[in-house]
N, C-alpha and C positions, 0 to 999 in steps of 0.2 A: 372471340369474334361472334357476334350476333348472326343466327342464321334469319334469313327473310323467311316468310312465309309466302307460298305460291299462290296467287291469285289467280281464282276463276272465272270465267264470264258466266253471267247469268244464263246464256243460252247453254253453257256447257253444263252446269249445274242442273239446267231444267232436263238436258238430254239425258243424263247419267240418273237422276231422281224417276223420271218417267221409264227407263228402263228396269229400274229397281223395282218401281210399282206395279209394272207388267207381270213381274214374278217368272219370267221364262227364264232366266239366269239366275244362279246363287249369286250371293253378294261377294264371293270369293272369286268367282269367274269375273264380276262386274268390276272390281278391284285391280285384278291384272289386267283386263281388257282397257280401262280407264287411267291407270295408275293412281287411283285413288284409295286412301286406306277404306276398309269398309265401315267403321263408324261414322266416317262422312258421308258415305253415301247412305246410311242408315239416317242420320240427321238432314241431309236433304230430301230423301224420301219422304220423312215425317212432315218437314216443311211445306211440300207439295200438295201432300194428303190434305192437309191443314186450310191450303190456300186454294183448294180446286171450288168449293162453294163460293167464293168471290167472283169467279170468272162467270157464273151464271145469274149475279145481282142484278137485280134492274138497276136502270141507270136512275129511274125516277124513285128510287128507295126512299121512301119518307123519313124515315130515322136517319137516315145519312145527310139529307137536306137539312135536316134540325141540327146535325153536329155540325156541319160546315157553315151554319148560321151562327150557332152558339161561338166557334172558335172565331170568327170573321169578329164579332162581336166585342169577343175578349182581346183580341189582338189591337181593336181600335180603343178601347178601354186602357191598354197597356200603353200605347203610343200618347195618348192624352195623359197620363198619369206621369209619363217620363219629361213630356213639355213643361207640366205645372212644376215637378221639382226640380228641372233646370232652370225655369224661372225664379223659383222661389232661393236657389242656391247663389243667383245672379243679386238679387234684390236683398236678401237677409245678410245684417252684418255678423255672421259667425263663423 
């Protein structure tokens, strides 16, 4: 029988990672307190530290706006190509 992995909420992960980032308790203490393996806590801590700059990113970040525009344009193009392919499949006899 397979074991199912325990699913943790994003709020729980953030709380544990933040505690680890503060450095007031050892990984062993945090592991015992929250019932999560030390390597998992270290992973969440690393993810939190890497994501912190996004919290302070400006909503008007021009690079982000450019990326969104490019992505929207690409999705539009993909949709158009899919419609053209469907039309060709119906019209061509092969």
